[in-house]
C-alpha positions, 0 to 999 in steps of 0.5 A: 252043510249048505243044504242044512243052512238053506233049509234053516233059513226057509224055516225061519222065513215060513215062521216069520210070515206065519207070525205076521199073517196070522190073526191075533186070537187072544188079548194079551192087554186090556181091550180098549174102548171101542173094541168088542168085548171078549167072549166069556162062558163061566160058571158062577152064582146068583142068588136070584137065579138059583137054577142058572149055573153058567153065564155067557156074554150073549146073556146080556145082549141088548143091556149094558154090562158092568163086568168087573175083575176083583182079587179075592172074596171076603178080602176088605177091598173086594167086599167094599167094591162088591157091596158098592155095587149091590147098594147101587144095583137098582140104579144100574137096573133103571139104566138097563144095566147088569152087574157081573163080577169075576174072580178066581174063586170057586162057586162055593166061595162066591155063594158063601160071599153073597150070602154072608155080605148080601151081594145081589148080582152075579159072580163068575168063577175063573179059576184059571184066569182064562177069561181074566187074561183076555180082559187084561186083568190076570196076575196069577194067581188072582184077577186084577181090579179092572172094570169094563163097561160093555154097551148093549151091542157088545163093545167096550164103552169105557174101562177102568184099569187098577181101580180103587174099590172106594166109591168105584161103583158110583163112579161106574154109575156116573159114566153109565148115566152119561152113555145111556 
C-alpha cells in the first residue's frame, strides 16, 4: 500500500512539473496587442484571385492585415460588416493593408456571398474553428465577431473584441491611418 501511495505521489509531481514547464502552444483567449499573430493556413476564396485556393499569414508579410472573424455569411450583421470593408477596400489598400474575413462557412457559401453581396476581398473557411479559437474568436459552432489589425512584422497592433458591425470598417481604417 505504501509503495502504491509513493507511486501515486510521484505521478502527481511529474504531471505538475510538466504542466508548469511545457510552453503554451495555443491561445485560449484573444492575443494581446504586441503578441505575434497566430499562424493560419486555410482554404478560401477571392473573386480577384480565382486560381488561389489556400491562404497563410505569410501571404501578408510586409503588409498590414485586417483579420476579422464573423459568425455567418448572409446574416444581417455580417453583411453590414462585410460590405463596410468592401466599400473602403481601396482606402485600406492605399495604406498598405489587406482585408481577410474568417468564418465557419465553407468556400461555396463564401463564393455565393461574395457574388451576391459584391464582397471584393478574401474570405477564409474555418469550419472546425481551429484558427478562430487561436484568436479567441470561437463560440461553437460560429466565429465570434472580433477583429485584429496585424502589423507588417506580424504582430497584433490593435484588436476589437465583440464588435458592432455598423461603421466597424471605418473604425478600423481610422486606427490603421494612425498606425501607418
